[in-house]
Structures are given as structure tokens and as C-alpha cells.
N, C-alpha and C positions, 0 to 999 in steps of 0.2 A: 600379377596379383597386386591389388591396391592396398594402401595402408589401412583403409576401413575394413576390407575383407579380412586382412590379416588380424586386425583387432578383434573382429567378430569371432574368428576361429579360436583365438586365444581365450576368449571368454566362454567357449563351449567345451573346454577340456574338462574331463572328469576331475573332481576335486579329491584326488586320492589322499592327499595329505590330511584333509579334515576327517575322512573316514578312518584313516590310520590312527589319528589322534583320539578319535571316539572309542574305537575298540581297544586302543592301547591302555586305557584306564583299567586297573585291576578289578574294580568293582563292576564296571560295565561288562568286561569280558566274562566275569563270573555269571552275570545275569544272562548273557547270551548263551553261555554253556548250559545253564539251567533250561533255557528255552529250546535247546537242541533236542530235548526229549520229544518235541513235536506237539506238546500240549500247551494250552494257554494258561497262564498263571496270573494271579492278582499281584498288585504292588506289594502287599503284605507278605505273600509267599516268596516273592523275589527278594524282598528286603531280608527276610529270615535266611534264605538260601545264600545270599551274598554276604551276610554278616554285617549289615549296616542298619541304621535307624530308618523308619519309614519315610521321614522327611528327606533324608539323604537319598533314599532310593527313588523318590519321586523326581528329584532333580536329574538323576542319571537317566531315568526312563524318558523324561522330556527330551534329553539330548539324543538318545537312541531313536526316538520317534521322529525328531526333527531331521535327522540324517537318514531317514528311510530304511533303517535297519530292523525296526519292529513296527507292528501295528497294534491298535487297541480297539476293544469292542466293549461297550457298556451293556450290562445285562442286570436289571434290577438295581440293587445297591452296589453292585461290584463292577469294576472295570478290569477286563482281562487283556493281557498282553501276550503276543506271540511274534515269532519271526515273520518278517514281511514276505519272504518267499524262500523256496528251496535254494535259490542262488546264494542267499545269505548264509544258510547252513553249510553249503559246499565251500564258501569262502573260509568260514571258520575252520572247517575240517582241513582245508589245505594249509592254513596257518599252523595248525597243530602238527602237521607233518614236518614243517621246517623249524618250528620253535624249539630251542634247546630245553632240555629238562632241567629242573631244579631239584637237587644239585646236579650240575652238568657232569655226570659220571656215566659213561657208556656201559659200564658193567651193572648198573642199577636201573630198574624200571620203576617209575612212579605211577604206572597205569594200574588202577585197581583191577583185580583178577576178573571180577564179574563184568566190567566194561570191556576188558580185552577179549573175553570169551564170546560175548554176543551183546550187541547194543543197537539202538536206533541212531542213525545219522540223520536227524530230523524225521524222515518218514521212510527210510530204506535200511536194510540190514547192513551192519558193519561189524568190525571185530573179526575174530577167527571164524565165526560162523558165516558172516557176510562174505568174506573173501573165499571161503571154501565153497559156498553155494555158487558164487560167480564163476569160480574155476571149473566146478562140476558142470554148469550149464554150457560152458565153452568146450570142455573135453568130451561131452556127450554129443556135441554138434547141434545142440538146441540154439545156441547163440554163435554168431560169427562176428569177428572184429572187422569193421570196415577199414579200408586202406585210406585213412585220412589222419589229420593231425589233432583231432579232437576226441579220440578214444571212443568213437561211436560204435554201438553194436547194432546188429540186425538179427531178428529171429528167423530161424529156418522153418520150413513146413513141419518138420518133425518137432521142433520146438513149440510151434503153435499148438499142436495136438497135446503135447505134454503139459503146457501151461493151461490149456483149456480144461484138462483133467482136474486141476485144482481151482478152477473158477476164474482164471485170468483171461479176459477178452482182449487179445492182442490187437485186433483191428481197431477196436474202440480207442485203445491207447495211442495207436499210430495217428488216428485222426484228431486227437486232442491238441490243445494249445501248448502243452508242456513238452519239453525235449523228451524224445522217446526212450532211449537207452544208451548209457555210456559208462565208462569206468571212472570212478571217483577214488582217488588215492586214499587208502586207509591210514590214519595217523598212527595207529598202534601196530599194525601189521606191515606197513610199508609196501602193500600190494593193493591193487584196485579191488573195490567191491562194486556191485551193480547199482547204479543210480538212475535217476530220471523217472519218468512215469512207470516204466516197467519195474524198476527196483521197488518203487513205492507199492505197486500192486502186489508183487510177490510177498513183501513184508506184511501187507494188510491181510492177505489170504492166510499166511502162516499163523497170524494171530487169530483171525476169525475161525480157523479150523481147530484151534486149541493146541496147535503144535508148539507155539511160543507164548509166554506170558510176560507181561510188563512187570517189572519190579517197582514197588511203590517209591515215589519221589526219586526216580532214577531213569536214566536212558537204558539201563541194563535190561536184558531180556533173559528169561530162564527157559530152558528146554523142558517141556513136560514129558511125561512118560509116553503119551500118545505121539508127541513130536519125535521122540527117539525112534519110534517104530515107523511112523507114517512118512516123516520127512526123509528118513533114510531110504525107505522103500520107493518113494517118488523119485529121488535123485538117482537111485541105482538100478531100479527094475522097471520104471514106467516105460 
């Protein structure tokens, strides 16, 4: 290996330190957590949610966008911000798993009950509901875990039929650009929930069918009366 090739390799290493510094700022991490809901928000909304002045928020948003953690889209008078990709959401979720609580007392939980019960991890189900759905899909034999180191799942023929019953086109998801299906460690439950294109499709159908409802200004989801009947029936009797 030549000195020039070694120098080239050293300049192409991911700048983990910069990303860590960016998300390590308390205001910026609050903004990223707000965007974990999966919706795009304006700078004013993010400033309010993060508890800072609009001018301060703008500076933080520029840093987040420069480091490719968020994207922006102008529409009329407003500019909307969102997470750049599901990978950013999964990175944040993984950090929440290993981050110590404040105060660091294992007997106490600082997770709001509505978020622990059911929430969106960007665009897929998380919390108690998310992990329970994932475990039920596995126990019913609709999903099978592949023998690899990346936590990948595959859908069985029985699973394809069950998912088609609620409007999920498994073949279309397999042929998409996004990673198909895998386990994402849930930060409140410390067990995996279903992520990837399949996880997003299941969450989208549960909301579209009226089984789950978004809570305003929150990642939390509420189970509707229809959801209590129909989601249970699908998971247990389909």
C-alpha cells in the first residue's frame, strides 16, 4: 500500500465524531426526537418544541441539515423539516437504548406511559404494541428470523396471506429500494420491534384501517375501539 493510497483511505473514513457532536447537543437532539414522529415540521414548531428562540432554532437546523441528518422542503411561505431517512430514526432509537436515564435510577422510568404503550419509531410501530405485534408475527409463523447477524426477517407464505388480508403487498415491498424487514431494538421495551419497509407498511395499514390513531403533537398512538377488536382478531384468528 502506498502512502498516497493510505492517505486517501484516511480521508474517506466516516466522520463519526462530527455526527456525535451534532446530535449530542441537547437542543438538536430534542428537535430530532420531535421529528421521530415521522411528520415534517416548520422551524417555528421545532423551536417551540425544543424550547428555544426561532433564531437559535434556525442555527441548529442548519447544522443538522449540513450533517445530512435532516432535509428541508419549501412549500409556499413555509419551510418544512424532516428526518433524512429511516436510518437516522433507527440510529436515534438505538442511542435511546444505551443512553442512561436522568436521574440514573433503575427503579424509576422516565418514559411517558403513552409513549411506552404505543408509538411510532419514525414510520413503524414501537413500544409495547410494536414489540407485541412483532412477537406475534413470529410466533404465528408469519415471520421467520434469518440466520444472519443483521436481525433480518422473511415473510412465510402463510404470512403473505395474512398480511394481504390487511392490504400489505409483500412482493412490492421486497422489490423496493428500502431494506425489507428486520428487528429494531426498542428503547423502552428492550426487545425488538419490526422495522424496515414491512414494519412501515404494517403501521400505515393499522392507521389507515382506523385501528390506531395518532396523538396530536406526539409520536404516541392510541388504540381505537375498532383496533381493539380488529387488530386482536387479525393477530389471533386470521
